[in-house]
C-alpha positions as CSV (number, residue, x, y, z in Angstrom):
1,M,-9.0,0.9,-13.2
2,R,-8.6,2.2,-17.0
3,T,-6.6,4.7,-16.7
4,L,-3.7,2.2,-14.3
5,S,-4.0,-0.3,-17.1
6,K,-1.9,2.2,-19.2
7,Q,1.2,2.4,-16.3
8,W,0.6,-1.1,-15.6
9,S,1.3,-2.7,-19.1
10,G,4.3,-4.1,-19.5
11,G,5.6,-5.0,-16.1
12,W,4.9,-7.4,-13.1
13,G,4.6,-6.7,-9.4
14,Y,2.4,-6.5,-6.2
15,V,-0.6,-4.1,-5.2
16,V,-1.4,-3.9,-1.9
17,G,-4.5,-2.5,-0.3
18,D,-6.5,-3.1,2.8
19,N,-9.3,-5.4,3.5
20,G,-11.9,-3.1,2.2
21,F,-10.5,-3.9,-1.7
22,D,-10.7,-7.6,-0.6
23,G,-12.8,-8.4,-3.3
24,N,-12.5,-11.2,-6.3
25,D,-12.9,-8.6,-9.2
26,L,-10.1,-6.7,-7.8
27,Y,-7.6,-9.9,-7.8
28,D,-8.5,-10.7,-11.8
29,R,-8.2,-7.0,-12.7
30,A,-4.8,-6.9,-11.1
31,A,-4.0,-10.5,-12.2
32,A,-5.0,-8.9,-16.2
33,H,-2.0,-6.6,-15.9
34,N,0.5,-8.7,-14.5
35,H,0.3,-7.7,-10.7
36,L,-0.7,-9.9,-7.7
37,W,-3.4,-7.7,-5.5
38,V,-2.5,-8.4,-1.8
39,A,-5.3,-7.3,0.9
40,P,-5.8,-8.8,4.4
41,P,-9.1,-10.5,4.1
42,R,-11.8,-9.8,6.0
43,A,-12.9,-11.3,8.5
44,S,-15.6,-13.2,7.2
45,N,-13.2,-14.7,4.7
46,R,-10.0,-15.1,7.1
47,N,-9.6,-19.1,7.3
48,L,-11.4,-19.8,4.2
49,R,-10.1,-21.0,1.1
50,D,-13.6,-21.7,-1.1
51,A,-12.7,-22.3,-4.7
52,R,-16.4,-21.5,-4.9
53,R,-16.7,-18.2,-3.1
54,N,-13.2,-17.2,-4.1
55,S,-11.3,-16.7,-7.6
56,P,-7.7,-18.7,-7.7
57,L,-5.9,-15.7,-7.5
58,R,-7.2,-14.6,-4.5
59,I,-6.6,-18.1,-2.8
60,R,-2.8,-17.1,-4.2
61,A,-3.2,-13.8,-2.3
62,L,-4.6,-15.0,0.8
63,D,-1.6,-18.0,1.0
64,H,0.7,-15.4,0.6
65,S,-0.6,-13.2,3.9
66,D,-1.2,-16.6,5.9
67,S,1.9,-18.5,7.1
68,P,1.8,-22.1,7.1
69,L,4.1,-22.4,10.5
70,H,1.9,-19.7,12.3
71,Y,1.0,-22.3,15.2
72,A,5.0,-22.9,15.0
73,G,5.8,-18.9,15.8
74,V,6.8,-18.3,12.8
75,H,4.8,-15.3,11.9
76,Q,6.4,-13.9,9.3
77,T,5.8,-14.2,5.5
78,F,6.3,-12.1,2.2
79,G,2.5,-11.0,1.8
80,S,2.6,-9.7,5.8
81,G,6.2,-8.3,4.7
82,L,3.6,-5.7,2.0
83,L,1.6,-5.2,4.3
84,R,3.9,-4.2,7.3
85,Q,5.6,-1.8,4.5
86,R,2.2,-0.5,3.5
87,R,1.4,0.3,6.6
88,T,4.5,2.7,7.1
89,I,4.1,4.3,3.6
90,E,0.7,5.3,4.8
91,A,2.4,7.0,8.0
92,I,4.7,8.9,6.3
93,F,2.1,10.2,4.0
94,G,-0.5,11.2,6.6
95,H,2.7,12.8,9.0
96,S,3.2,14.4,5.2
97,N,-0.1,16.0,5.1
98,H,-0.5,17.1,8.9
99,L,3.0,19.1,8.1
100,G,1.7,20.6,4.8
101,L,1.2,18.2,1.5
102,G,-2.1,17.9,1.6
103,A,-4.6,20.2,-0.6
104,L,-2.5,23.1,-2.3
105,P,-2.9,26.8,-1.2
106,P,-5.3,28.4,-3.5
107,W,-2.4,30.6,-5.1
108,I,-0.7,27.2,-6.1
109,R,-2.1,26.1,-9.7
110,R,0.9,26.4,-12.0
111,K,3.2,23.7,-12.6
112,H,6.3,25.6,-11.6
113,R,4.7,26.8,-8.3
114,V,3.7,23.2,-7.6
115,R,7.0,22.2,-7.8
116,R,8.6,24.6,-5.9
117,H,5.8,24.0,-3.6
118,V,6.0,20.3,-3.0
119,A,10.0,20.6,-3.0
120,C,10.1,22.8,-0.3
121,Q,7.6,20.8,1.8
122,L,9.5,17.7,1.3
123,L,12.4,19.3,2.5
124,L,10.4,20.6,5.9
125,L,9.2,16.9,6.2
126,T,12.8,15.3,5.9
127,M,14.0,18.1,8.1
128,R,11.6,17.5,10.6
129,Q,12.0,13.5,10.6
130,L,15.8,13.9,11.5
131,Q,15.2,16.2,14.5
132,L,12.5,13.8,15.9
133,R,15.3,11.0,14.8
134,A,17.4,13.1,17.3
135,A,15.2,13.6,19.7
136,K,14.6,9.8,20.3
137,A,18.3,9.4,19.8
138,A,19.5,12.3,22.7
């Protein structure tokens, strides 16, 4: 977290992770930099709001993800929207990794080569996504 603290200082926002990162320490560290950590709760902590086991920041993040109107059929919350966006971003990253934006080839080690390689891979990824959209529309 030491390297991230320089980048986070001076702003505020949300940090979204999966439930492998659902721990009190991360909620407190994110709050120290004006961010709220949002992660889906682990199964053992799903419906608990125990102040002895959970920090107040973790309880706040859990409240962001749960809908008080769940039983009335309203499932949309701000936190669930953040988690949905995270899944979309991970799918895009996974797709781009599959199409060549993973580890760099050994001949790309200089900054100008990295820039060209990434730019070309992003263009190819965009073209592939446009092809997939066109195929779905047809």
